[in-house]
C-alpha positions in Angstrom: 89.2 142.1 156.2 86.7 144.0 154.0 89.1 144.0 151.0 89.8 140.2 151.5 86.0 139.6 151.5 85.5 141.5 148.2 88.3 139.4 146.6 86.7 136.2 147.8 83.3 137.3 146.4 84.8 138.2 143.1 86.6 134.9 142.9 83.3 133.1 143.7 81.5 134.8 140.8 84.3 134.1 138.5 84.0 130.4 139.5 80.3 130.4 138.7 80.8 132.1 135.3 83.6 129.6 134.5 81.2 126.8 135.5 78.7 127.9 133.0 81.4 128.1 130.3 82.3 124.6 131.3 78.6 123.7 130.7 78.9 124.7 127.1 82.1 122.7 126.7 80.6 119.8 128.5 77.7 119.8 126.1 80.1 119.7 123.2 82.0 116.8 124.8 78.8 114.9 125.6 77.7 115.4 122.0 81.0 114.0 120.7 80.5 110.9 122.9 76.8 110.7 121.9 75.7 111.0 125.5 72.6 112.9 124.4 70.7 113.1 127.7 73.7 114.8 129.4 74.4 116.9 126.3 70.8 118.2 126.2 70.9 119.1 130.0 74.2 120.9 129.7 73.3 122.9 126.6 70.0 124.0 128.0 71.7 125.3 131.1 74.3 127.1 129.0 71.5 128.6 126.9 69.9 130.1 130.0 72.9 131.5 131.8 73.8 135.2 131.4 77.4 134.5 130.4 76.6 132.0 127.6 73.0 132.7 126.5 74.1 135.4 124.0 77.0 133.4 122.6 76.2 132.2 119.1 78.3 129.1 119.7 75.8 128.0 122.4 73.0 128.1 119.9 75.0 126.4 117.2 75.6 123.5 119.5 72.1 123.5 120.8 71.0 123.0 117.2 73.5 120.3 116.7 72.5 118.4 119.8 68.7 118.5 119.1 69.3 117.6 115.4 71.4 114.6 116.6 68.7 113.6 119.0 66.2 113.6 116.2 68.4 111.6 113.8 69.3 109.0 116.4 65.8 108.6 117.8 64.5 108.0 114.3 67.4 105.9 112.9 65.3 102.7 113.0 62.4 104.4 111.2 64.6 104.3 108.1 65.1 100.5 108.2 62.7 97.9 107.0 62.8 94.1 107.2 64.1 92.7 103.9 66.0 95.9 103.0 69.2 95.1 101.2 72.5 95.8 103.0 73.6 98.3 100.3 70.4 100.3 100.9 71.0 100.3 104.7 74.4 101.7 104.1 73.1 104.3 101.7 70.6 105.5 104.4 72.8 105.2 107.5 76.3 105.2 106.1 79.0 102.8 107.0 78.5 101.0 110.3 80.6 101.4 113.4 81.3 97.7 113.5 80.6 95.3 110.6 80.5 91.6 110.1 79.1 89.4 107.4 75.8 88.8 109.1 75.5 91.9 111.3 76.3 95.6 111.6 76.4 98.0 114.5 75.8 101.7 114.5 76.4 104.2 117.3 74.7 104.4 119.7 74.1 100.7 120.1 71.9 99.9 117.1 72.4 96.4 115.8 71.1 95.2 112.4 71.1 91.5 111.6 71.3 90.3 108.0 70.3 87.1 106.3 71.3 86.5 102.6 72.3 90.2 102.5 68.9 91.5 103.7 67.7 92.9 107.0 66.2 90.1 109.1 66.2 91.9 112.5 67.2 95.3 114.0 67.1 97.0 117.3 66.3 100.6 118.3 69.3 102.9 118.8 70.4 102.8 122.5 67.4 100.5 123.1 65.1 103.5 122.5 66.7 105.6 125.3 66.6 108.8 123.2 63.2 108.5 121.7 61.3 110.7 124.1 63.9 113.0 125.6 62.9 116.0 123.5 59.6 117.3 122.0 59.9 118.3 118.4 63.7 118.3 118.3 63.8 119.3 114.7 61.9 122.5 115.5 64.2 123.2 118.4 67.2 122.7 116.2 65.8 125.1 113.6 65.0 127.8 116.2 68.5 127.4 117.7 70.3 127.9 114.3 68.2 131.0 113.7 69.2 132.3 117.1 72.8 131.6 116.3 72.6 133.6 113.1 70.9 136.5 114.9 73.6 136.7 117.6 76.6 136.1 115.3 77.1 139.8 114.4 80.7 139.1 113.3 79.7 136.0 111.3 82.3 133.8 113.0 79.9 130.8 112.9 77.9 131.6 109.8 79.4 129.0 107.6 79.1 126.3 110.2 75.4 127.2 110.8 74.7 127.2 107.1 76.2 123.7 106.8 74.0 122.6 109.7 70.9 124.2 108.1 71.6 122.4 104.8 71.5 119.1 106.6 68.5 120.2 108.6 66.6 121.1 105.4 66.9 117.5 104.2 65.6 116.2 107.6 62.7 118.6 107.7 61.6 117.7 104.2 61.8 114.0 105.0 59.9 114.5 108.2 57.2 116.4 106.3 56.8 113.6 103.8 56.6 111.0 106.6 54.0 113.2 108.4 52.0 113.6 105.2 52.0 109.9 104.4 50.7 109.2 107.9 48.0 111.8 107.3 49.4 114.2 110.0 48.8 117.1 107.6 49.2 120.0 110.1 52.6 118.7 111.1 53.5 118.1 107.5 52.6 121.7 106.6 54.8 123.0 109.4 57.8 120.9 108.3 57.4 121.8 104.6 57.4 125.5 105.5 60.5 125.0 107.8 62.2 123.6 104.7 61.1 126.6 102.7 62.6 129.0 105.3 65.8 127.0 105.5 66.2 127.2 101.7 65.7 131.0 101.9 68.9 131.2 104.0 70.7 130.1 100.9 68.8 132.5 98.6 66.7 129.7 97.2 62.9 129.8 96.7 61.6 126.3 97.3 58.2 126.4 95.5 57.8 122.6 95.5 57.8 122.6 99.3 55.3 125.6 99.4 53.1 123.6 97.0 53.3 120.5 99.3 52.6 122.8 102.3 49.5 124.1 100.5 48.2 120.6 99.9 48.9 119.7 103.5 47.1 122.7 104.8 44.1 122.0 102.5 43.9 118.4 103.7 44.0 119.6 107.4 41.1 121.9 106.5 43.1 125.0 107.3 41.8 126.7 104.2 43.1 130.2 105.1 46.7 129.0 105.3 46.2 126.8 102.2 44.9 129.9 100.3 47.9 132.0 101.4 50.3 129.3 100.1 48.4 128.9 96.8 48.2 132.7 96.2 52.0 133.0 96.8 52.5 130.2 94.3 50.4 132.1 91.8 52.5 135.2 92.4 55.7 133.2 91.9 54.3 131.7 88.7 54.6 128.1 89.9 54.2 125.6 87.0 51.4 123.4 88.3 48.0 124.6 87.1 46.2 123.0 90.0 47.2 126.0 92.2 44.7 128.2 90.2 41.9 125.6 90.5 42.3 125.0 94.2 42.8 128.7 95.0 39.6 129.5 93.1 37.6 126.8 94.9 38.6 128.2 98.3 37.8 131.8 97.2 34.4 130.7 96.0 33.7 129.0 99.3 34.6 132.5 100.9 32.1 134.1 98.4 34.8 135.9 96.6 33.8 134.8 93.1 35.3 137.9 91.5 38.8 137.1 92.7 38.3 133.4 91.9 37.4 134.4 88.3 40.5 136.7 88.1 42.8 133.9 89.3 41.3 131.4 86.9 41.6 133.8 83.9 45.3 134.2 84.8 45.5 130.4 85.0 44.0 130.2 81.5 46.6 132.7 80.2 49.5 130.7 81.7 48.1 127.2 81.1 45.8 127.3 78.1 45.8 123.5 77.9 44.7 122.9 81.5 41.4 121.1 81.6 41.1 121.7 85.4 41.4 125.5 85.1 39.0 125.5 82.1 36.3 123.6 83.9 36.6 125.6 87.1 36.2 128.8 85.1 33.2 127.3 83.3 31.6 126.4 86.6 31.7 130.1 87.6 29.9 131.1 84.4 27.4 128.3 84.8 26.6 129.4 88.4 26.3 133.0 87.1 23.9 131.8 84.3 26.2 133.0 81.6 25.1 130.5 78.9 27.2 132.0 76.1 30.5 131.8 77.9 29.7 128.5 79.6 28.9 126.9 76.2 32.0 128.3 74.6 34.3 126.9 77.3 32.6 123.6 77.5 33.0 123.1 73.8 36.7 123.9 74.2 36.9 121.3 76.9 35.3 118.8 74.6 38.0 119.4 72.1 40.5 118.4 74.8 38.5 115.4 76.1 36.2 114.2 73.3 35.3 111.0 75.1 34.3 112.6 78.4 30.6 111.8 79.0 30.4 114.2 81.9 31.4 117.1 79.6 28.7 116.2 77.1 26.2 116.0 80.0 27.3 119.4 81.2 26.9 120.9 77.7 23.5 119.3 77.5 22.5 121.0 80.8 23.6 124.4 79.5 21.6 124.0 76.3 18.7 122.6 78.4 18.6 125.7 80.6 19.0 127.9 77.5 15.9 126.2 75.9 13.8 127.5 78.8 14.9 131.2 78.1 11.7 132.9 76.9 13.7 135.9 75.7 15.1 133.8 72.9 13.3 133.5 69.5 11.3 130.3 68.9 13.8 129.2 66.2 16.7 129.8 68.6 15.0 127.9 71.4 14.3 124.9 69.1 18.0 125.0 68.0 19.3 124.9 71.6 16.7 122.2 72.5 18.1 120.0 69.7 21.6 120.7 71.0 20.6 119.6 74.5 19.1 116.3 73.1 22.2 115.7 71.0 24.6 116.2 73.9 22.6 114.1 76.4 22.4 111.3 73.9 26.2 111.5 73.3 26.8 111.2 77.1 24.5 108.1 77.2 26.4 106.7 74.2 29.6 106.9 76.1 28.1 105.6 79.3 25.0 103.6 79.0 24.5 103.7 82.8 24.6 107.5 83.2 21.5 108.1 85.3 21.5 111.9 85.2 21.8 111.9 81.4 18.8 109.5 81.1 16.7 111.4 83.6 17.5 114.9 82.2 16.8 113.7 78.6 13.5 112.1 79.6 12.5 115.2 81.6 13.5 117.5 78.6 11.1 115.6 76.3 8.4 115.4 79.0 8.6 119.1 79.9 8.5 120.1 76.3 5.3 117.9 75.9 3.7 119.7 78.8 4.7 123.1 77.4 3.1 122.1 74.0 -0.1 121.1 75.7 -0.3 124.4 77.5 0.2 126.2 74.2 -2.7 124.1 72.7 -5.0 124.8 75.6 -4.4 128.6 75.2 -5.6 128.6 71.6 -9.1 129.8 70.7 -11.8 127.2 69.9 -11.7 128.0 66.1 -7.9 127.1 65.9 -8.7 123.4 65.9 -6.1 122.4 63.3 -3.3 124.1 65.2 -4.6 122.6 68.5 -4.5 119.1 67.1 -1.0 119.6 65.7 0.3 120.8 69.1 -1.5 118.0 70.9 0.0 115.4 68.6 3.4 116.9 69.0 3.0 116.8 72.8 2.0 113.1 72.7 5.1 112.4 70.5 7.3 114.1 73.1 5.8 112.0 75.9 6.6 108.9 73.9 10.1 110.2 73.4 10.5 110.7 77.1 9.3 107.2 78.1 12.3 105.0 77.4 14.7 107.4 79.0 12.7 107.8 82.2 12.1 104.1 82.4 15.9 103.5 82.0 16.5 106.0 84.8 14.0 104.1 87.0 15.9 100.8 86.1 19.2 102.4 87.2 17.7 104.0 90.4 14.4 102.4 91.3 14.0 104.4 94.5 14.7 107.9 93.1 11.7 110.0 94.1 11.9 112.4 91.2 11.9 109.6 88.6 8.9 107.9 90.3 6.9 111.1 90.2 7.8 111.8 86.6 6.8 108.3 85.5 3.5 108.6 87.4 2.7 111.7 85.4 3.9 110.2 82.2 2.0 107.0 82.6 -1.1 109.0 83.4 -0.8 111.1 80.2 0.0 108.1 78.0 -2.8 106.0 79.6 -0.4 103.1 80.6 -2.5 102.2 83.6 -0.9 98.8 84.4 2.5 100.5 84.7 0.8 103.4 86.6 -0.5 100.9 89.2 3.1 99.6 89.9 4.5 103.1 90.2 1.7 104.1 92.6 2.3 101.1 94.7 6.0 101.9 94.7 5.3 105.5 95.8 3.0 104.3 98.5 5.5 101.9 99.8 8.2 104.6 99.9 5.7 106.9 101.7 4.9 104.3 104.3 8.5 103.5 105.0 9.2 107.2 105.6 6.3 107.4 108.1 7.7 104.4 110.0 
């Protein structure tokens, strides 16, 4: 009796093992018939059982089933009303059934045509497969990777690679769709899955890495974006924007030294890139390196001679340099004239450039104030020199007037402009205008208190 019992138990276990092998075959058969709910259930059971969970064939078919779930559940996403019949067939292939005014695709997706264009369409299987799996593309990707890992003898390697090739197209398209719908985190994930799939074939997909970097940046995951951009720099990717954006992230992390290094490399590789040039200039501007800032800004002007912002920025650099008391008087006068020249050029190119008007007016006004201070510091016997400086100061105030008044016209509520005009009207004794400015300032003050 004991020996008979053991045989029965052995036979029972063999039956269970066989049942699990049947689960794998059932999953394959269900997939062939596009019975995806049953296929998904069967393959998941096969992937968990001791006898089949380490079989690469199980994971190959799990990938196929989940990839098919994704494709069928999104078939109708590729179709638009008004789409030409030829385009439909380019996207979905030849239909299962075809008539002049309609086509049918498995499983049960019907497309109606009018004058050769889509007039109506249904969801595949009436939407039955839309929510049967979360992130089926990701599950398919992980399943194919598992199949490669388990396939020591490479019996299924070519089949898996073929599946991965198809999957790469799907992940890329899914990434683009996610990006267009502003789901940037999802887009980054899909772009990087595409990159990893291409690596299987020994291909470095730098375009997808670039798209992943943009997606990560837009989702405000700056650490991940920086990682992608720095990889692209290492790979020598052809778009100069990688240097500019990487530098901006590094500067936000207070790593200006590395940002400068990246931008200098960008300048070597892309000497004609305006973006790289300007970002490097901004580092020098922030550091107060007038000489390098001016040199690079003038290079930028050669590339964009009609860019009013560049002329304004050059004006700002010379404006700051004119305040540098370590420079000789002759040098300070020279850079002052350069500041005036560049501000005026910016205004010439854009006659509503508020900042250029304000800065130019302030430049003349501040120079007038400086000249008055010099005059007041003179001894009493230096009357002639005193009068010359005072007259020059009054001339500078007159020079400032039209620019600050134009700034006021462009932005009548700008506090700095109002205060500057109040001081200017006081010094030039334009008391009627001063009354209006005082009234305006008082009104602004009262509105703030309320």
